C-alpha positions in Angstrom: 171.6 215.9 138.6 169.3 218.2 140.7 171.0 221.2 142.0 168.1 222.1 144.2 165.5 220.5 146.5 163.1 223.5 146.3 160.7 221.9 144.2 158.1 219.4 144.6 160.8 216.3 142.8 163.9 214.9 144.8 166.2 214.0 142.3 169.3 212.2 143.6 172.3 213.9 143.9 175.3 212.0 141.8 178.6 213.9 141.7 179.7 217.1 144.4 182.9 219.1 144.5 184.3 219.1 147.8 186.2 222.8 148.7 187.9 224.4 152.0 188.0 227.8 152.0 187.5 228.3 148.2 189.9 226.0 147.1 188.9 223.2 145.7 189.9 219.9 147.3 188.6 217.1 145.1 185.1 215.5 143.6 182.7 212.7 145.0 180.6 211.1 142.8 178.6 208.0 143.1 179.4 205.2 140.7 176.5 202.8 140.3 176.4 199.3 141.3 179.7 200.3 143.0 179.9 203.1 145.4 181.2 206.6 146.0 184.4 207.5 144.7 186.9 210.3 146.1 189.4 212.2 143.4 191.3 214.8 144.4 191.7 217.6 142.5 195.5 218.4 140.7 196.4 221.9 142.9 194.7 220.5 145.8 197.4 218.0 145.4 200.2 219.9 144.8 200.1 222.1 147.4 197.2 220.8 150.2 197.4 217.6 152.6 196.2 214.4 153.0 192.7 214.2 154.2 193.5 211.1 156.3 196.8 210.0 156.1 195.7 206.4 157.4 192.4 205.6 154.9 193.5 207.3 151.8 195.7 207.5 149.3 197.1 211.2 148.2 197.4 210.8 144.5 195.2 211.4 141.3 193.6 208.1 141.9 189.6 207.6 142.1 189.3 205.6 145.9 186.2 204.1 147.7 185.4 204.2 151.0 187.6 201.6 153.2 184.4 199.9 154.1 180.8 200.1 154.4 180.8 202.1 158.2 179.2 205.4 157.1 176.9 203.9 154.2 180.4 203.9 151.8 181.0 207.9 152.0 184.9 207.9 153.3 185.8 208.5 157.0 186.8 212.3 156.2 183.6 213.5 154.9 181.4 211.4 157.3 182.4 213.7 159.9 180.6 216.6 158.2 176.7 214.6 158.8 175.1 215.1 162.4 174.3 212.4 164.5 170.7 211.7 166.2 169.2 215.3 166.4 170.6 217.1 163.5 169.6 214.2 161.3 166.3 214.3 163.0 166.1 217.5 161.7 166.7 216.8 157.9 164.7 213.7 157.8 161.6 216.1 159.1 162.4 218.0 156.3 162.7 215.8 153.5 159.3 213.6 154.9 157.2 217.4 155.4 158.8 218.8 151.6 158.6 215.4 149.6 156.4 213.3 151.2 156.3 210.7 154.4 159.2 208.3 153.9 161.6 210.6 151.4 164.2 210.3 153.7 164.5 206.6 154.1 165.8 207.1 150.3 168.4 209.6 150.9 172.3 209.0 150.0 175.0 210.4 151.3 175.9 212.9 148.8 172.3 213.9 149.2 172.5 214.8 153.0 176.3 216.3 152.0 174.0 218.7 149.1 172.0 219.4 151.8 174.2 220.3 154.4 176.6 222.6 151.3 179.0 225.2 153.6 176.7 224.2 156.5 178.8 221.4 158.3 180.9 221.2 160.8 185.0 220.8 159.9 186.4 222.4 157.2 184.4 220.8 153.8 182.1 222.8 151.3 180.0 220.5 148.9 178.5 222.2 145.9 175.9 222.2 144.2 174.5 223.3 147.5 170.4 221.9 147.7 169.2 225.1 149.1 169.6 228.5 149.2 169.6 229.4 153.0 168.0 232.6 154.1 167.6 232.6 157.8 167.4 236.1 160.0 170.9 237.5 160.9 169.6 238.1 164.6 168.7 234.8 166.4 166.1 234.1 169.4 167.8 231.3 171.6 164.8 231.3 173.5 162.7 230.5 170.3 165.2 227.8 168.6 164.8 226.2 172.2 161.3 226.0 172.5 160.8 224.8 168.9 163.4 222.0 169.4 160.7 221.2 172.3 158.0 221.1 170.0 160.0 218.4 167.7 161.3 216.6 170.4 157.5 216.1 171.5 156.9 214.7 168.0 154.2 218.1 168.3 154.9 218.7 164.3 156.5 217.4 161.3 157.3 221.0 160.0 160.3 222.0 161.4 161.2 225.9 162.1 163.7 226.6 159.0 165.8 228.9 161.5 165.9 225.9 163.6 166.5 222.9 160.8 169.5 225.4 159.3 171.1 226.4 163.5 170.7 222.8 164.7 171.0 220.6 161.7 174.8 220.1 161.5 176.0 219.6 165.1 176.8 215.9 166.4 175.5 213.9 169.1 171.8 213.3 170.4 170.9 216.5 172.6 169.6 219.1 171.0 172.3 222.6 169.7 172.1 225.2 167.9 175.3 227.0 166.5 175.2 230.9 165.8 177.6 233.8 166.2 177.3 235.4 169.8 178.9 238.8 170.6 181.9 239.1 172.6 179.4 239.7 175.7 177.5 236.4 174.7 173.9 238.3 175.2 173.5 238.5 171.3 173.2 235.8 168.7 173.7 236.0 165.2 173.4 233.4 162.2 176.7 231.2 161.8 176.4 231.2 158.4 177.8 234.8 157.4 180.5 236.9 157.2 180.8 237.2 161.1 180.3 240.8 163.0 183.0 242.4 164.2 183.4 240.6 167.8 181.5 238.0 166.9 182.3 234.8 167.5 181.7 231.1 166.5 180.0 229.0 169.4 177.5 225.7 169.7 174.8 226.1 172.4 173.6 223.1 173.9 170.1 222.7 174.8 168.4 220.7 177.4 166.8 217.1 175.9 163.1 216.8 177.6 164.2 213.9 179.8 167.0 216.1 181.2 167.0 218.1 184.4 166.8 221.5 184.6 170.7 221.6 185.7 172.3 220.0 182.5 174.1 222.6 181.2 175.2 224.3 183.8 176.6 220.6 185.7 178.2 220.6 182.1 179.8 224.1 183.0 181.1 222.2 186.1 182.4 219.7 184.3 184.2 221.5 181.8 185.8 224.4 185.1 186.8 221.2 187.0 188.7 219.5 183.7 190.0 222.1 182.8 191.2 222.3 186.8 192.6 218.6 186.0 195.1 219.8 183.6 192.5 219.1 180.3 192.6 221.7 177.5 188.8 222.6 176.7 187.7 225.3 174.3 186.2 228.4 176.1 182.5 227.4 177.6 179.9 229.7 179.2 176.5 229.7 180.5 173.7 231.6 178.9 170.9 232.6 180.5 167.8 232.8 178.4 164.3 234.1 179.6 161.8 231.8 177.5 158.5 233.1 176.5 157.1 232.6 179.3 158.5 234.8 181.6 158.6 232.9 184.6 160.9 230.1 183.1 164.4 230.7 182.9 166.9 228.1 180.6 170.8 227.8 181.5 172.2 226.6 178.5 175.7 225.4 177.8 177.6 227.5 175.1 180.8 226.4 173.8 183.4 228.2 171.3 183.9 226.1 168.3 187.4 224.9 167.4 186.7 224.5 163.7 186.3 227.7 163.0 188.9 230.9 163.2 187.1 233.6 162.0 185.7 232.7 159.2 188.3 230.7 157.9 187.2 227.0 158.4 189.2 224.0 160.1 189.9 220.3 159.1 188.8 218.3 162.2 188.2 214.5 162.5 187.3 212.4 165.0 188.8 209.3 166.1 185.9 207.7 164.2 186.4 208.8 161.1 190.0 208.3 161.2 190.1 204.5 162.1 186.5 203.5 161.2 185.4 203.2 164.5 182.2 202.7 165.1 180.7 205.3 168.1 177.3 203.8 168.7 179.7 200.5 169.8 182.1 200.0 172.2 184.3 199.8 169.7 187.6 201.7 170.9 189.8 201.3 174.0 192.4 203.4 175.4 195.7 202.0 174.7 194.2 202.4 170.7 193.4 206.4 171.4 197.4 206.3 172.9 198.6 204.8 170.0 196.5 206.7 167.1 197.6 209.9 169.2 201.3 209.2 168.8 201.1 208.0 165.2 199.1 210.9 164.0 200.7 213.8 166.0 204.3 212.1 166.7 203.9 214.7 169.6 204.3 213.9 173.4 202.8 216.7 174.9 199.5 215.6 173.0 199.5 212.1 173.8 200.1 213.5 177.4 197.0 215.6 177.0 195.1 212.3 175.6 196.6 210.4 178.9 194.7 213.5 181.0 191.6 213.0 179.3 191.6 209.2 179.7 191.7 210.1 183.4 189.3 212.7 183.9 187.3 210.3 181.7 187.3 207.6 184.2 187.1 209.7 187.6 184.3 211.7 186.4 182.4 208.5 185.4 181.7 209.8 182.0 180.9 206.9 180.2 179.9 208.6 177.1 183.7 208.7 175.7 183.3 207.2 172.6 184.7 207.3 169.3 182.9 211.0 168.2 184.2 212.2 170.9 187.8 212.6 170.3 188.7 214.5 167.5 192.1 215.4 165.8 192.6 218.9 163.8 194.7 219.7 160.9 196.9 222.9 160.8 197.4 224.1 158.0 200.3 226.5 159.0 202.1 224.2 160.9 201.5 221.3 158.4 200.4 219.0 161.8 198.2 217.1 163.4 197.0 217.6 167.0 194.4 216.5 169.7 191.2 219.2 169.5 190.3 220.7 173.1 188.4 217.9 174.9 184.4 218.3 174.4 181.1 216.4 176.2 182.3 216.1 179.3 180.2 215.3 182.1 178.2 212.9 183.7 176.7 210.0 181.9 175.7 206.4 182.5 176.7 205.7 178.6 175.7 202.2 178.2 176.4 201.1 181.6 180.2 201.4 181.2 182.7 203.3 179.8 182.5 202.9 176.0 186.1 203.2 175.5 187.4 200.4 177.4 190.7 200.6 179.8 192.9 197.9 178.8 190.2 195.8 177.8 187.9 196.3 181.0 184.7 198.7 181.2 185.7 200.2 184.9 189.0 201.8 185.0 191.4 201.6 187.8 194.8 203.0 189.0 196.3 199.8 188.2 194.9 199.8 184.5 196.5 203.6 184.0 199.8 202.3 184.8 199.2 199.8 182.8 197.9 201.7 180.0 200.7 204.5 180.1 204.1 202.1 180.8 204.7 202.2 176.4 205.3 206.1 177.0 208.1 207.0 179.3 207.1 210.4 179.4 204.0 209.7 180.8 203.3 210.0 184.7 200.1 208.7 185.3 199.9 209.4 189.0 200.6 213.1 188.6 197.4 212.9 186.2 195.6 211.5 189.3 196.4 213.0 192.0 195.2 216.6 189.8 192.0 215.4 189.2 191.1 213.6 192.2 192.0 217.0 193.7 189.9 219.1 191.2 187.0 216.5 191.2 187.3 217.5 195.2 186.4 220.8 194.9 183.0 220.6 193.3 181.1 221.9 195.9 182.8 225.4 195.6 182.5 225.0 191.3 178.9 224.0 191.6 178.6 227.0 194.3 180.1 229.4 191.9 178.0 228.1 189.0 175.1 228.5 191.2 174.2 225.1 191.0 171.9 223.5 194.2 174.0 221.5 195.8 171.1 218.9 196.4 171.6 218.7 191.9 175.3 217.2 192.5 175.0 215.2 195.7 174.5 212.2 193.8 176.8 212.6 191.1 179.3 212.9 193.5 177.9 210.0 195.6 179.1 208.1 192.8 182.6 209.8 192.3 183.4 209.4 195.5 183.2 206.0 195.3 185.5 205.8 191.9 187.5 208.3 194.2 187.7 205.9 196.8 188.7 202.8 194.5 191.5 205.0 193.0 193.1 206.1 196.2 193.3 202.5 197.2 196.0 201.8 194.4 
């Protein structure tokens, strides 16, 4: 087993220790011809909790993943791996360091070892494949400009600070994970103990094919979602001046909910919990409501999901796939809750909602009633009315967020049609 990628020969990882906040959880290991097994440590069985109550047994027996959706990796660990953007940076590193095509030979354990302690969620993987040494002070302008080069395909060599800071968040858009000062004007590495007053954030950059207003519109959506009763993490807009002094970018930034100070929190997406393919239309909101109740056993959490469902429906967020819903485990209360909502913005997605409404790709008030009828405590009309009121105030929200009204009109022309349909009942 190779403990480092800091040489010219790649030797594939065969075994990894998994830990959370310094406590060993168990071992992942590759069995030749069989797949990837995970075994809990005895100490974790005595004092920890089941990482995935529906798909992993909480005992000392070696266990294979439920199926091959995550290339043989267990759902609980698959969320550590990034999606399109982070994988692009990872693959560029391996192909540039070990030769073209190397990334195609990587196993899931190789990728987890590469992430080490830099993944999203609670897990750390040992041995780490490389020593991380990045500047303590980070320039968001430099990271964004490097991301533009990568998107444009101008370089196979990835700036190390971009690869490390941007290499683990999910989603297709370029992002960076950083620690921000209390006034959000200074950024430092998120992979060292937090400085006093700093907290963990995700900063979203703009993709090359997206308009300048992209980040600001996501912030406007976050404000309207809160007004609609949806629980959101803290968010803000960062105005960053680029090396071309005449150009300023506005980046959407959101506080990480998988960190509490320097402590890590266990988060699982719906995709990982029930092995739902996030790249296809694999879920229905009826399943999401059932899953929320089954995992949390809490009516308030089901109401949170219902409110999110209504907001996604009325805000035309078609990108409501299985990785855009998640649950977080509270160690102190020993229970699961929904995470704050995230990735809420206007989206065309696949042409209709990725998560369907009682089997339909486009929602109606009648379908909302149908979805909520099994939960007597839910009040779908209240959620619809509150959401419609929040979205109707878009011009004021856009003005407060300093977005030109012309940038919002195409969006809200579509939303007005949705509004009219819902008002008909």
